[in-house]
C-alpha positions, 0 to 999 in steps of 0.5 A: 556286391551286397554290403549287408550284415546279418542280425538275429533279433529276438523279440517278444511276441508283443514286439513282433506285433508291433512290428508287423503293424508297422509294416502294414502301416508303412506299407498303407502310406507308402502304397508299395510293398514293404517288409518288416526288414524295412520297417525296422530300418525306418524305425531305426531312422525315426529314432536316430532323428528324434535323438537329434531334433528332440533331445539333447544327447548330453555326451557330445561324442554320443551325439556326434555318433548319432548324427553321423550314423543317421547322415551315413544311413540318409545318405545310403537310403534304399528303403526311402519309401519306408521312411516315417 
């Protein structure tokens, strides 16, 4: 059973080029075929990790939400080869 949600993301040309470059870089590092979708998930995981490790999120509820989301993402990580 596929437990996925489809999201349409509007990106500018420059953002799209950045995402394409991120996917290319991850493919090179991981030495495996990764999609732009994989790259977006890797970027999301990195952003959540940076919020936890590099920034002091002042709102306690937001900090807990960020931590829980990052932990859940990692616990169900199907794109492990795309991690940054």
